[in-house]
RODO-2510 file (C-alpha; in nm, 4 decimals, decimal comma):
residues 547
     n   res          X          Y          Z
     1     x    -1,1457    -4,1845     3,7470
     2     x    -0,9071    -3,9398     3,5677
     3     x    -0,7908    -4,0743     3,2361
     4     x    -0,5751    -3,7976     3,1024
     5     x    -0,5036    -3,4327     3,1413
     6     x    -0,3674    -3,1890     2,8792
     7     x    -0,2119    -2,8584     2,9831
     8     x    -0,0999    -2,5820     2,7495
     9     x     0,0395    -2,2414     2,8389
    10     x    -0,0169    -2,2520     3,2139
    11     x     0,2307    -2,0851     3,4457
    12     x     0,5685    -2,2568     3,3694
    13     x     0,4051    -2,5329     3,1594
    14     x     0,4271    -2,5090     2,7769
    15     x     0,2610    -2,8355     2,7029
    16     x     0,2013    -3,1479     2,9029
    17     x     0,0099    -3,4599     2,8083
    18     x    -0,0421    -3,6772     3,0987
    19     x    -0,2084    -4,0261     3,0688
    20     x    -0,3369    -4,1417     3,4125
    21     x    -0,3712    -4,5040     3,5213
    22     x    -0,5796    -4,7038     3,7714
    23     x    -0,4293    -4,7631     4,1175
    24     x    -0,1792    -4,5348     4,2804
    25     x     0,0284    -4,2767     4,0915
    26     x     0,2918    -4,0677     4,2675
    27     x     0,4481    -3,7510     4,1477
    28     x     0,7964    -3,6584     4,2863
    29     x     1,0381    -3,3832     4,2107
    30     x     1,2467    -3,1145     4,3738
    31     x     1,0853    -2,8352     4,5675
    32     x     0,9795    -2,5684     4,3219
    33     x     0,9845    -2,8011     4,0151
    34     x     0,6157    -2,7353     3,9519
    35     x     0,4261    -3,0240     4,1160
    36     x     0,1768    -2,7833     4,2691
    37     x     0,1363    -2,6131     3,9283
    38     x    -0,0001    -2,9443     3,7891
    39     x    -0,2690    -2,9337     4,0684
    40     x    -0,3338    -2,5768     3,9978
    41     x    -0,4107    -2,6672     3,6366
    42     x    -0,6349    -2,9402     3,7474
    43     x    -0,7998    -2,6908     3,9916
    44     x    -0,9149    -2,4911     3,6785
    45     x    -1,0908    -2,8053     3,5576
    46     x    -1,2637    -2,8363     3,8909
    47     x    -1,4028    -2,4790     3,8822
    48     x    -1,1253    -2,2658     4,0421
    49     x    -1,1052    -1,9019     3,9182
    50     x    -0,8513    -1,8193     3,6606
    51     x    -0,6407    -1,5778     3,8529
    52     x    -0,2691    -1,4843     3,9031
    53     x    -0,0294    -1,6468     3,6538
    54     x    -0,2931    -1,7369     3,3904
    55     x    -0,3728    -1,3735     3,3462
    56     x    -0,0178    -1,2927     3,2498
    57     x     0,0204    -1,5572     2,9880
    58     x     0,0808    -1,4139     2,6343
    59     x    -0,0888    -1,7135     2,4882
    60     x    -0,4277    -1,8710     2,5432
    61     x    -0,4171    -2,1254     2,8281
    62     x    -0,6099    -2,4583     2,7665
    63     x    -0,6497    -2,7225     3,0215
    64     x    -0,8431    -3,0319     2,9301
    65     x    -0,9237    -3,3390     3,1418
    66     x    -1,1083    -3,6597     3,0611
    67     x    -1,2872    -3,8504     3,3331
    68     x    -1,4846    -4,1659     3,3663
    69     x    -1,7719    -4,0211     3,5660
    70     x    -1,9273    -4,1909     3,8695
    71     x    -2,3038    -4,2597     3,8662
    72     x    -2,3594    -3,9563     4,0921
    73     x    -2,1669    -3,7459     3,8362
    74     x    -2,3651    -3,8809     3,5448
    75     x    -2,6755    -3,7633     3,7199
    76     x    -2,5441    -3,4098     3,7496
    77     x    -2,4271    -3,4185     3,3878
    78     x    -2,7741    -3,5160     3,2688
    79     x    -2,7960    -3,4502     2,8950
    80     x    -2,4221    -3,3651     2,8879
    81     x    -2,3355    -3,7228     2,9670
    82     x    -2,2048    -3,8993     2,6571
    83     x    -2,0698    -4,2620     2,6317
    84     x    -1,8337    -4,3496     2,9213
    85     x    -1,6269    -4,0362     2,9303
    86     x    -1,6578    -3,6790     3,0446
    87     x    -1,4228    -3,4229     2,8873
    88     x    -1,3912    -3,0906     3,0617
    89     x    -1,2037    -2,8060     2,8987
    90     x    -1,1130    -2,4571     3,0306
    91     x    -0,9647    -2,1879     2,8122
    92     x    -0,8247    -1,8678     2,9494
    93     x    -0,7434    -1,5921     2,7049
    94     x    -0,4615    -1,3477     2,7686
    95     x    -0,6010    -1,1044     3,0228
    96     x    -0,8004    -1,3743     3,2118
    97     x    -1,1247    -1,4200     3,0298
    98     x    -1,2311    -1,7769     3,0888
    99     x    -1,4658    -2,0202     2,9142
   100     x    -1,5650    -2,3677     3,0402
   101     x    -1,6922    -2,6719     2,8358
   102     x    -1,8212    -3,0109     2,9258
   103     x    -1,8207    -3,2559     2,6275
   104     x    -1,7863    -2,9480     2,4089
   105     x    -2,0965    -2,7796     2,5434
   106     x    -2,0454    -2,4426     2,7154
   107     x    -2,1132    -2,4427     3,0919
   108     x    -2,0963    -2,1952     3,3747
   109     x    -1,8236    -2,2116     3,6350
   110     x    -2,0709    -2,2837     3,8998
   111     x    -2,1708    -2,6107     3,7180
   112     x    -1,8080    -2,7234     3,7305
   113     x    -1,8017    -2,6513     4,1060
   114     x    -2,1138    -2,8646     4,1447
   115     x    -1,9755    -3,1427     3,9362
   116     x    -1,6151    -3,1444     4,0627
   117     x    -1,6661    -3,3068     4,4136
   118     x    -1,8215    -3,6092     4,2299
   119     x    -1,5149    -3,6519     4,0030
   120     x    -1,2170    -3,5803     4,2271
   121     x    -1,1409    -3,5379     4,6001
   122     x    -0,8487    -3,2907     4,5821
   123     x    -0,6703    -3,2651     4,9112
   124     x    -0,4163    -2,9791     4,8774
   125     x    -0,1631    -2,8624     5,1339
   126     x    -0,4088    -2,6096     5,2670
   127     x    -0,7254    -2,8280     5,2500
   128     x    -0,6602    -2,9717     5,5869
   129     x    -0,7842    -2,6455     5,7286
   130     x    -1,1191    -2,7076     5,5545
   131     x    -1,1625    -3,0274     5,7452
   132     x    -1,0837    -2,8433     6,0698
   133     x    -1,3783    -2,6108     5,9813
   134     x    -1,7369    -2,7117     6,0779
   135     x    -1,8689    -2,7291     5,7201
   136     x    -1,5916    -2,9586     5,6020
   137     x    -1,6272    -3,1922     5,8992
   138     x    -2,0042    -3,2127     5,8540
   139     x    -1,9575    -3,3036     5,4920
   140     x    -1,7195    -3,5832     5,5983
   141     x    -1,9499    -3,7010     5,8679
   142     x    -2,2522    -3,7085     5,6275
   143     x    -2,0304    -3,9069     5,3777
   144     x    -1,9935    -4,1802     5,6424
   145     x    -2,3738    -4,2271     5,6756
   146     x    -2,6359    -4,2577     5,4026
   147     x    -2,9001    -4,1618     5,6545
   148     x    -2,7164    -3,8481     5,7666
   149     x    -2,6520    -3,7673     5,3966
   150     x    -3,0235    -3,7911     5,3145
   151     x    -3,1316    -3,5907     5,6235
   152     x    -2,8695    -3,3357     5,5526
   153     x    -3,0105    -3,2781     5,2092
   154     x    -3,3567    -3,2525     5,3558
   155     x    -3,2203    -2,9951     5,5946
   156     x    -3,0587    -2,7849     5,3317
   157     x    -3,3787    -2,7856     5,1158
   158     x    -3,5944    -2,6923     5,4116
   159     x    -3,3359    -2,4374     5,5361
   160     x    -3,3557    -2,2675     5,1978
   161     x    -3,7300    -2,2531     5,2168
   162     x    -3,7244    -2,1077     5,5592
   163     x    -3,4395    -1,8566     5,4764
   164     x    -3,6219    -1,7277     5,1667
   165     x    -3,9425    -1,6723     5,3689
   166     x    -3,7457    -1,5118     5,6580
   167     x    -3,5598    -1,2762     5,4177
   168     x    -3,8773    -1,1686     5,2551
   169     x    -4,0350    -1,1087     5,5912
   170     x    -3,7400    -0,9049     5,7094
   171     x    -3,7440    -0,6938     5,3890
   172     x    -4,1167    -0,6284     5,4104
   173     x    -4,0892    -0,5520     5,7874
   174     x    -3,8007    -0,3183     5,7221
   175     x    -3,9864    -0,1225     5,4718
   176     x    -4,2385    -0,0163     5,7314
   177     x    -4,6129     0,0116     5,6857
   178     x    -4,8784     0,2768     5,7411
   179     x    -4,9781     0,3384     6,1094
   180     x    -5,3455     0,2663     6,1881
   181     x    -5,4077     0,6496     6,2363
   182     x    -5,2876     0,7070     5,8810
   183     x    -5,5057     0,4212     5,7399
   184     x    -5,8042     0,5708     5,9097
   185     x    -5,7284     0,9236     5,7629
   186     x    -5,6924     0,7692     5,4209
   187     x    -6,0281     0,6103     5,4525
   188     x    -6,1775     0,9438     5,5751
   189     x    -6,0308     1,1245     5,2650
   190     x    -6,1546     0,8540     5,0380
   191     x    -6,5061     0,8982     5,1777
   192     x    -6,4845     1,2784     5,0950
   193     x    -6,3641     1,2148     4,7403
   194     x    -6,6030     0,9330     4,6808
   195     x    -6,8932     1,1719     4,7411
   196     x    -6,7999     1,3672     4,4318
   197     x    -6,9655     1,2601     4,1044
   198     x    -6,6701     1,3279     3,8685
   199     x    -6,8961     1,2569     3,5678
   200     x    -7,1534     1,5374     3,6562
   201     x    -7,1417     1,8055     3,3863
   202     x    -7,2645     2,0611     3,6344
   203     x    -6,9462     2,0198     3,8434
   204     x    -6,7323     2,0450     3,5338
   205     x    -6,8900     2,3895     3,4539
   206     x    -6,9543     2,5070     3,8034
   207     x    -6,8406     2,8654     3,7608
   208     x    -7,0691     2,9162     3,4557
   209     x    -7,3579     2,7552     3,6455
   210     x    -7,3063     2,9781     3,9357
   211     x    -7,3073     3,2901     3,7156
   212     x    -7,6286     3,1612     3,5524
   213     x    -7,8152     3,0904     3,8810
   214     x    -7,6966     3,4376     4,0265
   215     x    -7,8482     3,6185     3,7244
   216     x    -8,1362     3,3932     3,6530
   217     x    -8,4089     3,6604     3,6722
   218     x    -8,2357     3,8971     3,4355
   219     x    -8,1602     3,6184     3,1909
   220     x    -8,5116     3,4883     3,1951
   221     x    -8,6541     3,8391     3,1283
   222     x    -8,4229     3,9040     2,8527
   223     x    -8,4950     3,5707     2,6775
   224     x    -8,8790     3,6090     2,7195
   225     x    -8,8635     3,9702     2,5890
   226     x    -8,6651     3,8544     2,2909
   227     x    -8,9119     3,5821     2,2213
   228     x    -9,2069     3,8216     2,2499
   229     x    -9,0450     4,0735     2,0244
   230     x    -8,9914     3,8062     1,7574
   231     x    -9,3310     3,6259     1,7752
   232     x    -9,5575     3,7992     2,0308
   233     x    -9,9011     3,9372     1,9722
   234     x    -9,9510     4,2524     1,7640
   235     x    -9,6615     4,4143     1,5966
   236     x    -9,4031     4,1439     1,6583
   237     x    -9,1210     4,1188     1,4033
   238     x    -9,2097     3,7853     1,2631
   239     x    -9,5768     3,8921     1,1886
   240     x    -9,4574     4,2020     1,0111
   241     x    -9,2205     3,9896     0,7981
   242     x    -9,5068     3,7609     0,7083
   243     x    -9,7076     4,0586     0,5963
   244     x    -9,4144     4,1702     0,3730
   245     x    -9,4033     3,8193     0,2279
   246     x    -9,7675     3,8433     0,1340
   247     x    -9,7254     4,1769    -0,0472
   248     x    -9,4382     4,0435    -0,2524
   249     x    -9,6164     3,7266    -0,3394
   250     x    -9,8815     3,9383    -0,5187
   251     x    -9,6359     4,1054    -0,7469
   252     x    -9,4039     3,8254    -0,8387
   253     x    -9,6298     3,7105    -1,1295
   254     x    -9,5761     4,0458    -1,2920
   255     x    -9,2369     4,1432    -1,1565
   256     x    -8,9942     3,8567    -1,1767
   257     x    -8,7195     4,0534    -0,9969
   258     x    -8,9331     4,0451    -0,6706
   259     x    -8,8865     3,6604    -0,6496
   260     x    -8,5320     3,6733    -0,5230
   261     x    -8,6300     3,9383    -0,2659
   262     x    -8,9200     3,7305    -0,1514
   263     x    -8,6902     3,4221    -0,0921
   264     x    -8,4432     3,6367     0,1141
   265     x    -8,7238     3,7689     0,3391
   266     x    -8,8821     3,4295     0,3801
   267     x    -8,5434     3,2826     0,4855
   268     x    -8,4978     3,5615     0,7444
   269     x    -8,8490     3,5030     0,8827
   270     x    -8,7889     3,1261     0,9153
   271     x    -8,4514     3,1800     1,0919
   272     x    -8,6091     3,4402     1,3245
   273     x    -8,9012     3,2048     1,3974
   274     x    -8,6482     2,9290     1,5000
   275     x    -8,4590     3,1837     1,7169
   276     x    -8,7802     3,2843     1,8841
   277     x    -8,8629     2,9264     1,9821
   278     x    -8,5047     2,8783     2,1074
   279     x    -8,5267     3,1917     2,3257
   280     x    -8,8601     3,0597     2,4605
   281     x    -8,7154     2,7225     2,5486
   282     x    -8,3995     2,8745     2,7142
   283     x    -8,6274     3,1111     2,9223
   284     x    -8,8273     2,8078     3,0372
   285     x    -8,5110     2,6216     3,1405
   286     x    -8,3864     2,8991     3,3607
   287     x    -8,3872     2,7705     3,7187
   288     x    -8,5268     3,0466     3,9518
   289     x    -8,5010     2,8134     4,2570
   290     x    -8,2913     2,9815     4,5335
   291     x    -8,2094     2,6370     4,6696
   292     x    -8,0286     2,5429     4,3437
   293     x    -7,8110     2,8557     4,3844
   294     x    -7,7339     2,7639     4,7447
   295     x    -7,6373     2,4040     4,6370
   296     x    -7,4167     2,5258     4,3572
   297     x    -7,2433     2,7738     4,5984
   298     x    -7,1991     2,4784     4,8455
   299     x    -7,0555     2,2609     4,5753
   300     x    -6,8137     2,5317     4,4781
   301     x    -6,6943     2,5763     4,8346
   302     x    -6,6565     2,1999     4,8805
   303     x    -6,4550     2,1575     4,5582
   304     x    -6,2290     2,4528     4,6299
   305     x    -6,1639     2,3212     4,9745
   306     x    -6,0692     1,9772     4,8389
   307     x    -5,8572     2,1268     4,5678
   308     x    -5,6607     2,3270     4,8348
   309     x    -5,6432     2,0212     5,0617
   310     x    -5,5001     1,7899     4,7996
   311     x    -5,2935     2,0676     4,6249
   312     x    -5,4336     1,9904     4,2794
   313     x    -5,5704     2,2287     4,0198
   314     x    -5,8906     2,0730     3,9013
   315     x    -6,1311     1,7899     3,9215
   316     x    -5,9061     1,5626     3,7101
   317     x    -5,6411     1,6182     3,9699
   318     x    -5,8771     1,5232     4,2425
   319     x    -5,9773     1,2065     4,0490
   320     x    -5,6075     1,1109     4,0174
   321     x    -5,5603     1,1645     4,3947
   322     x    -5,8590     0,9403     4,4584
   323     x    -5,7115     0,6615     4,2528
   324     x    -5,3709     0,7008     4,4315
   325     x    -5,5162     0,6896     4,7710
   326     x    -5,7164     0,3822     4,6834
   327     x    -5,3918     0,2108     4,5603
   328     x    -5,2171     0,3196     4,8825
   329     x    -5,4846     0,1766     5,0986
   330     x    -5,4897    -0,1442     4,9006
   331     x    -5,1117    -0,1733     4,9319
   332     x    -5,1362    -0,1289     5,3044
   333     x    -5,4062    -0,3927     5,3234
   334     x    -5,2104    -0,6253     5,0961
   335     x    -4,8902    -0,5722     5,3152
   336     x    -5,0774    -0,6588     5,6306
   337     x    -5,2093    -0,9762     5,4609
   338     x    -4,8656    -1,0645     5,3191
   339     x    -4,6978    -1,0079     5,6540
   340     x    -4,9453    -1,2434     5,8130
   341     x    -4,8810    -1,5000     5,5465
   342     x    -4,5060    -1,4709     5,5725
   343     x    -4,5156    -1,4940     5,9521
   344     x    -4,7096    -1,8123     5,9149
   345     x    -4,4794    -1,9453     5,6474
   346     x    -4,1656    -1,8726     5,8555
   347     x    -4,3224    -2,0370     6,1601
   348     x    -4,4306    -2,3491     5,9682
   349     x    -4,0914    -2,3728     5,7833
   350     x    -3,9053    -2,3355     6,1199
   351     x    -4,1085    -2,6009     6,2786
   352     x    -4,0380    -2,8450     5,9874
   353     x    -3,6683    -2,7376     5,9966
   354     x    -3,6425    -2,8105     6,3745
   355     x    -3,8115    -3,1495     6,3255
   356     x    -3,5577    -3,2436     6,0616
   357     x    -3,2792    -3,0900     6,2703
   358     x    -3,3527    -3,3287     6,5649
   359     x    -3,3207    -3,6369     6,3453
   360     x    -3,0191    -3,4985     6,1544
   361     x    -2,8277    -3,4272     6,4714
   362     x    -2,8944    -3,7644     6,6180
   363     x    -2,7915    -3,9358     6,2854
   364     x    -2,4802    -3,7173     6,2685
   365     x    -2,3656    -3,7923     6,6292
   366     x    -2,3958    -4,1684     6,5496
   367     x    -2,2101    -4,1278     6,2282
   368     x    -1,9466    -3,9081     6,3925
   369     x    -1,8895    -4,1705     6,6565
   370     x    -1,8427    -4,4406     6,3948
   371     x    -1,6150    -4,2113     6,1973
   372     x    -1,4082    -4,1361     6,5000
   373     x    -1,3639    -4,5067     6,5708
   374     x    -1,2657    -4,5745     6,2149
   375     x    -1,0055    -4,2890     6,2318
   376     x    -0,8674    -4,4240     6,5436
   377     x    -0,8277    -4,7630     6,3922
   378     x    -0,6207    -4,6206     6,1107
   379     x    -0,4216    -4,4077     6,3496
   380     x    -0,3193    -4,7239     6,5403
   381     x    -0,1725    -4,8578     6,2226
   382     x     0,0096    -4,5188     6,1877
   383     x     0,1773    -4,5579     6,5230
   384     x    -0,0568    -4,3483     6,7123
   385     x    -0,1810    -4,6410     6,9101
   386     x    -0,3364    -4,4513     7,2007
   387     x    -0,4725    -4,1679     6,9976
   388     x    -0,8343    -4,0652     7,0626
   389     x    -1,0566    -3,8680     6,8224
   390     x    -1,3934    -3,7261     6,8992
   391     x    -1,6410    -3,4631     6,7583
   392     x    -1,7636    -3,1786     6,9720
   393     x    -2,1146    -3,0335     6,8880
   394     x    -2,2251    -2,6772     6,9479
   395     x    -2,5829    -2,5605     6,8683
   396     x    -2,6143    -2,2655     6,6428
   397     x    -2,8046    -1,9652     6,7639
   398     x    -2,9652    -1,9260     6,4211
   399     x    -3,0228    -2,2190     6,1845
   400     x    -2,7310    -2,2373     5,9394
   401     x    -2,7371    -2,3984     5,5955
   402     x    -2,4956    -2,6759     5,7038
   403     x    -2,7080    -2,7942     5,9995
   404     x    -2,8513    -2,7068     6,3465
   405     x    -2,5128    -2,7835     6,5116
   406     x    -2,1527    -2,6893     6,4432
   407     x    -1,8861    -2,9505     6,4970
   408     x    -1,5158    -2,9478     6,5734
   409     x    -1,2599    -3,2339     6,5937
   410     x    -1,0980    -3,2992     6,9218
   411     x    -0,7779    -3,5077     6,9546
   412     x    -0,5517    -3,6576     7,2094
   413     x    -0,2279    -3,8361     7,1041
   414     x    -0,1277    -4,0027     7,4297
   415     x    -0,2950    -4,1875     7,7192
   416     x    -0,4274    -3,9697     7,9998
   417     x    -0,4360    -3,6565     7,7927
   418     x    -0,7657    -3,4673     7,7632
   419     x    -0,9236    -3,4376     7,4206
   420     x    -0,8618    -3,0851     7,2965
   421     x    -0,9136    -2,9105     6,9605
   422     x    -0,7066    -3,0770     6,6950
   423     x    -0,5862    -2,7444     6,5594
   424     x    -0,4299    -2,6508     6,8952
   425     x    -0,2704    -2,9769     7,0204
   426     x    -0,1728    -3,1867     6,7165
   427     x     0,1699    -3,1508     6,5594
   428     x     0,2174    -3,1375     6,1796
   429     x     0,2887    -3,5039     6,1531
   430     x    -0,0003    -3,5896     6,3708
   431     x    -0,2346    -3,3794     6,1603
   432     x    -0,1038    -3,5467     5,8481
   433     x    -0,1899    -3,8847     5,9971
   434     x    -0,5276    -3,7756     6,1148
   435     x    -0,6158    -3,6441     5,7663
   436     x    -0,4962    -3,9569     5,5881
   437     x    -0,6941    -4,1699     5,8349
   438     x    -1,0015    -3,9604     5,7713
   439     x    -0,9558    -4,0042     5,3921
   440     x    -0,9091    -4,3772     5,4370
   441     x    -1,2225    -4,4036     5,6501
   442     x    -1,4271    -4,2177     5,3919
   443     x    -1,3082    -4,3991     5,0912
   444     x    -1,5462    -4,6763     5,1320
   445     x    -1,8493    -4,4472     5,1760
   446     x    -1,7918    -4,1761     4,9210
   447     x    -1,8515    -4,2401     4,5500
   448     x    -1,5542    -4,0246     4,4374
   449     x    -1,3365    -4,2309     4,1836
   450     x    -1,0239    -4,0209     4,2139
   451     x    -0,8428    -3,9061     4,5328
   452     x    -0,5564    -3,6519     4,4950
   453     x    -0,3321    -3,6003     4,8011
   454     x    -0,0777    -3,3193     4,7935
   455     x     0,1976    -3,3941     5,0498
   456     x    -0,0397    -3,5472     5,2984
   457     x     0,2703    -3,7191     5,4311
   458     x     0,4350    -3,3947     5,5426
   459     x     0,5807    -3,4027     5,8885
   460     x     0,6368    -3,7757     5,9028
   461     x     0,9342    -4,0054     5,8305
   462     x     1,0705    -4,3504     5,8769
   463     x     0,8380    -4,6324     5,9756
   464     x     0,5419    -4,3913     5,9982
   465     x     0,5935    -4,2932     5,6376
   466     x     0,6057    -4,6589     5,5335
   467     x     0,2813    -4,7266     5,7250
   468     x     0,1183    -4,4204     5,5582
   469     x     0,2213    -4,5735     5,2255
   470     x     0,0676    -4,9005     5,3189
   471     x    -0,2633    -4,7137     5,4052
   472     x    -0,2570    -4,5156     5,0744
   473     x    -0,2048    -4,8441     4,8892
   474     x    -0,5066    -4,9934     5,0560
   475     x    -0,7157    -4,6835     4,9599
   476     x    -0,5922    -4,7254     4,5932
   477     x    -0,7680    -5,0613     4,5905
   478     x    -1,1011    -4,8891     4,6024
   479     x    -1,0213    -4,5648     4,4191
   480     x    -0,7677    -4,4071     4,1824
   481     x    -0,5097    -4,2261     4,4040
   482     x    -0,2612    -3,9567     4,2910
   483     x    -0,0136    -3,8317     4,5507
   484     x     0,2534    -3,5702     4,5528
   485     x     0,5347    -3,6780     4,7895
   486     x     0,8923    -3,6005     4,9053
   487     x     0,9210    -3,9282     5,0888
   488     x     1,0886    -4,2312     4,9238
   489     x     0,9180    -4,4579     5,1642
   490     x     0,5770    -4,3408     5,0271
   491     x     0,6780    -4,2979     4,6606
   492     x     0,8320    -4,6467     4,6503
   493     x     0,4965    -4,8140     4,7081
   494     x     0,3061    -4,6536     4,4255
   495     x     0,2002    -4,8464     4,1168
   496     x     0,3049    -4,5635     3,8743
   497     x     0,5695    -4,3003     3,9143
   498     x     0,6079    -3,9653     3,7400
   499     x     0,8880    -3,7109     3,7980
   500     x     0,8253    -3,3398     3,7714
   501     x     1,1232    -3,1255     3,6812
   502     x     1,2242    -2,7980     3,5457
   503     x     1,4157    -2,7506     3,2230
   504     x     1,5422    -2,4402     3,0420
   505     x     1,3974    -2,3769     2,6981
   506     x     1,4965    -2,0714     2,4960
   507     x     1,6165    -1,8985     2,8058
   508     x     1,3028    -1,9631     3,0100
   509     x     1,2367    -2,2167     3,2852
   510     x     0,9668    -2,4724     3,1982
   511     x     0,7962    -2,7396     3,3950
   512     x     0,7978    -3,0911     3,2309
   513     x     0,6602    -3,4340     3,3423
   514     x     0,8141    -3,7717     3,2613
   515     x     0,6944    -4,1266     3,3320
   516     x     0,9596    -4,3310     3,5125
   517     x     1,0247    -4,6951     3,4195
   518     x     1,1690    -4,9300     3,6700
   519     x     1,5291    -4,8312     3,6319
   520     x     1,4545    -4,4593     3,6232
   521     x     1,2437    -4,5013     3,9216
   522     x     1,5187    -4,6698     4,1154
   523     x     1,7391    -4,3710     4,0296
   524     x     1,4760    -4,1257     4,1473
   525     x     1,4167    -4,3013     4,4721
   526     x     1,7855    -4,3344     4,5366
   527     x     1,8254    -3,9593     4,4792
   528     x     1,5424    -3,8969     4,7216
   529     x     1,7327    -4,1167     4,9785
   530     x     2,0882    -3,9954     4,9369
   531     x     2,0823    -3,6632     4,7497
   532     x     2,3022    -3,5768     4,4565
   533     x     2,5489    -3,8653     4,5149
   534     x     2,3781    -4,1916     4,4363
   535     x     2,5545    -4,5079     4,5462
   536     x     2,4762    -4,8759     4,5153
   537     x     2,3503    -4,8834     4,8713
   538     x     2,0955    -4,6189     4,7888
   539     x     1,9981    -4,7991     4,4734
   540     x     1,9623    -5,1315     4,6789
   541     x     1,7404    -4,9514     4,9313
   542     x     1,5356    -4,7919     4,6602
   543     x     1,4662    -5,1433     4,5125
   544     x     1,3738    -5,2792     4,8536
   545     x     1,1231    -4,9858     4,8871
   546     x     0,9624    -5,0881     4,5640
   547     x     0,9406    -5,4535     4,6499
***
């Protein structure tokens, strides 16, 4: 239940502290006094967006409410639940920046929207339209049956699973894949590139190898000639240097200056001997095989063709292209596999969803029939003795989060009239009575400790208003009820009475709230009965309404 609400700097409210009691509390006041402003402030606590007047406030707006949470609300609160109370606070800075807190812990607005329906059932002047809509009616019908409630939750969970898989399938399908011909062509290109040994040094120096093979005979002749000149038979250069060494070795004992000359010549001879052996080895390595030249020329043609085909400059570019095509082919194969998996997942999720849907629709139809009967019983008390209420079901072409069928409420006020959509055939007073009857029927089934009704008695008067008051009073035996009313027949039956009024403070209009004791309440009800001129007859009638 709602224990208290504190409002600062909201619209026309400077500061209101409102202590709320058990039972039935009524708010009355002239049109435009600010009764709906109070509900607007409470709406901030329940997760409404901070828009309009709050963004124009020069001071920070703070709305705080204390609740006794129901067991269901305690589960949602989790670790935020403390003792026996739940304090929710919204602060809206000038300009509209909003912050929300639960028991002094910051929370997101969506959390308040999840928690709110478990704390308060707020029926505003426009909320009747919600109950005319399919989702609102389905929520009411589920509230009338624990089985339908459970199956409804199963449906929503399974619908989410199906919807996620379907969206992923749609996205992947929309992206498009490679045609089979493209996949085959990529495989062919991969075979071409896979045939290249990118680590082969010969391919890395193919131009130099081609030059070497094309002039192999000349290169070998030159190398062999160089080797022979250095270390061949007869007058080769190394043999002649060796002879020079021998001559100098004979004179070094007697001519010390020749030692350095001898070392220089010996060093040259050793270096030339090594060069001769190198020339001989290079000459032996020269490939004179014409087939090797043909192979190198073929490799050159193949590499050039692939470079042109793939529009790259070198072997590294071809290697990168190979890796890219492997990834492309792997992605295509993965996509086909993922598509198959998603199609299976969507099919299985839909089968499970349809299975739950059959049970849910059957349970909802039974609950709807029971709810319609309960509404009709309350309508009889509200002087619609022959009224009939029913729910019409229409299957959805595509599974919706709310269920497999949409629902609408049909109504007939008089005998012999066909059932037609409530929104089309019911008058304002009839709609008010249907909505109150619906609330009364649901009170025993919903674990919502506080019910707030904003002018639910609009469009009725006289005995009907008195009967609506009796029904509201019976609801207040099971839940805390707060109503806004312009009817003295309704206000007189409440347990607690507050008056909302405007007063001028420092040249500005301000909304205020005052609790009415017995005598003040008599005066308020008498004013509602007779207007500005209050006589003893009006006071006597007011007291009779309170009896």
